[in-house]
BALUM-350514 format. One record per atom (N, C-alpha, C): residue in one letter; x, y, z. Coordinates in steps of 0.02 Angstrom, whole numbers, plus 32768, in hexadecimal, padded with zeros to 4 digits. Atoms other than C-alpha are relative to their C-alpha. Last residue first. Layout:
<nodes>
aXYZ ...
</nodes>
This chain:
<nodes>
x7FCC7FCB7FEE x7B037F6C887E x80437FE08009 x7FEA80047FBC x7A987EE68827 x80398033800C x7FB97FEE7FF5 x7A3C7F11878A x80117FFE8047 x7FF57FD77FC5 x79997EB88771 x804B800A8006 x7FCE80157FD0 x798C7E7986BB x8004802D803C x80057FD27FC7 x78FA7E828644 x802F7FE58039 x7FE280167FC1 x79177E328599 x7FF280388034 x7FD7803E8006 x78DA7E3684E8 x80127FE78042 x7FD280057FC5 x784E7EB884F2 x80227FBC7FFE x800780397FD0 x780C7EC88443 x802F80058037 x801C7FE77FC1 x78127F7483F1 x7FF77FC98035 x804680157FF3 x78267F248347 x7FDF8021803D x8027800A8042 x78C37F6A82F8 x7FB57FF78013 x80097FBF801C x79197FB28396 x7FDC7FFE7FBE x7FED80078044 x79017F0E83F3 x7FEE80427FDC x80367FFB8034 x78EF7F4284A6 x801E7FF97FBD x7FE580018042 x795F7F18853B x7FC77FF77FCF x8030801A802E x791C7F5085E5 x801F80037FBA x7FED7FF38047 x79A47F6C8668 x7FCE7FDB7FD6 x800680378035 x795C7F738717 x8018801A7FBF x7FEE7FE98044 x798A7FDA87B1 x7FFD7FC47FD1 x7FDE80348027 x79347FBB8858 x800B80207FBB x7FB77FF78006 x790F805688C2 x80257FCD7FD7 x7FE0801E7FC4 x7860802988FF x804B80017FFA x80107FD67FC6 x781080A98885 x80207FDF8040 x804380057FE8 x7869805187F6 x7FF7802A8040 x800180087FB8 x790C808B87A6 x7FB680008014 x80367FE27FDD x7913806E86EC x80057FF38048 x7FF5800D7FB9 x79A4804B8674 x7FCE80278025 x80207FC97FD9 x7974803C85BD x80057FEF804A x7FF580167FBB x79E27FD6854A x7FE7803C8028 x7FFC7FCD7FCD x79A77FF18497 x80067FE08042 x802E7FFF7FC8 x79D27F6B841C x800780438026 x7FF97FBE7FE3 x7A1D7F4C8371 x7FCB80078035 x803C7FD28001 x7A1E7E938359 x80138043801C x800D7FE98042 x7AB97E298328 x7FBF80307FF9 x800F803A8030 x7AB97DCA83C7 x7FED80137FBC x7FFC80417FD9 x7AB87E6C842B x7FE87FCB7FD1 x800C803B802C x7AE17F1183D3 x80097FC3802C x7FCB80328002 x7AD37FAE8440 x7FEC7FC97FCC x800C802F8035 x7A6D804B8458 x80407FD67FF9 x7FC7800C802A x7A6880A08500 x7FEA7FD77FC5 x80128028803A x79E080F1856B x803F7FFA7FD4 x7FDB7FF3803E x79FD81398617 x7FE77FCE7FCB x7FC07FE67FEC x79AB814B86C3 x802C800E7FC2 x7FCB80168030 x78F781358692 x804080278013 x7FDE7FC8801C x788A814A872E x80377FE77FD3 x7FCB7FDE7FD6 x780F80C4875B x8019803D7FDA x800D7FB87FF2 x779580468714 x8034801C8029 x7FDF7FEC7FC0 x77E57FA686D1 x7FF18049800F x7FE8803F7FDE x77807F4E8648 x801A80128046 x803C802B7FF7 x771C7FE5860C x80147FC28025 x80237FE87FC7 x77B68050862D x7FBC7FDC800A x7FDA80187FC7 x781F7FE885B0 x7FD68013803F x800780497FF8 x779D80008528 x80237FE78040 x8047800D7FEE x779180BD8544 x7FF77FB3800A x80067FEE7FB8 x785180CA8544 x7FB77FF08015 x7FDC80337FDB x785D806A849E x7FF4800D804D x8025803F8003 x77D780DB8454 x80217FCA8029 x803B7FF27FD7 x78368179848C x7FD47FC18002 x7FEF80047FBB x78D981358444 x7FC48008802E x7FD67FCB7FE6 x7894811B8397 x80097FF6804D x80257FDB7FCA x78578078834D x803180378018 x80447FEF8015 x7890803782A2 x7FDB80298036 x802F800E7FCC x794E802A82B1 x7FBC80207FF1 x803780278013 x79A5802D820A x7FCA7FF38039 x80367FD48013 x7A1B80C08226 x7FC07FD57FF1 x80127FD87FC3 x7A9B8057828B x7FC3802B7FEC x8021802F7FC9 x7AA17FD58200 x7FE480298038 x8044800E8013 x7ABE805B817A x7FDD7FD88031 x80247FBE7FFA x7B5C809A81D4 x7FB67FF47FEC x80097FF47FB9 x7B997FE481E6 x7FD68042800A x803280327FEE x7B7F7FC1812A x7FF2800A804B x80417FEB801A x7BDE805F80FF x7FC77FD08016 x80157FC27FDF x7C6D802E8174 x7FBC801A7FE5 x804680077FE7 x7C797F7A813B x7FE48040801D x802C80128033 x7D127F8A80C9 x7FB87FFA8017 x802380387FE9 x7D6F7FF1814C x7FCB7FE97FCA x80457FF37FF2 x7DD9806C80EF x7FDF7FBD8010 x8022803F7FF8 x7E95806980F1 x7FB9800F8014 x802280097FBF x7ECF811180B1 x7FDE7FC08002 x804280218002 x7F4C811C8021 x7FE87FF98049 x80397FD08001 x7FD381A28025 x7FBE7FDE7FFF x80067FD57FC3 x805D812C8061 x7FC3802D8002 x7FDC7FC08003 x804080AE7FD5 x7FF38029803F x802A7FC38000 x800180008001 x802D803E7FFC 
</nodes>
């Protein structure tokens, strides 16, 4: 390779498109999560789990427990609810 050539990731365009393909917005994901675990939303993250783009929504309940609700960003389906231990 010549010194003035830049190495470009062959999958970068594919990856960029993948992140833009989610079908539900953050607000819908939060509403779905709060229906399952009522409380205060602490934070919302996007991640890839098992090849799926997901929202990870962290919620504190009225009794102080913190849960992570994982939601499929394409369908809005709740995939998992985990209680977070301190």
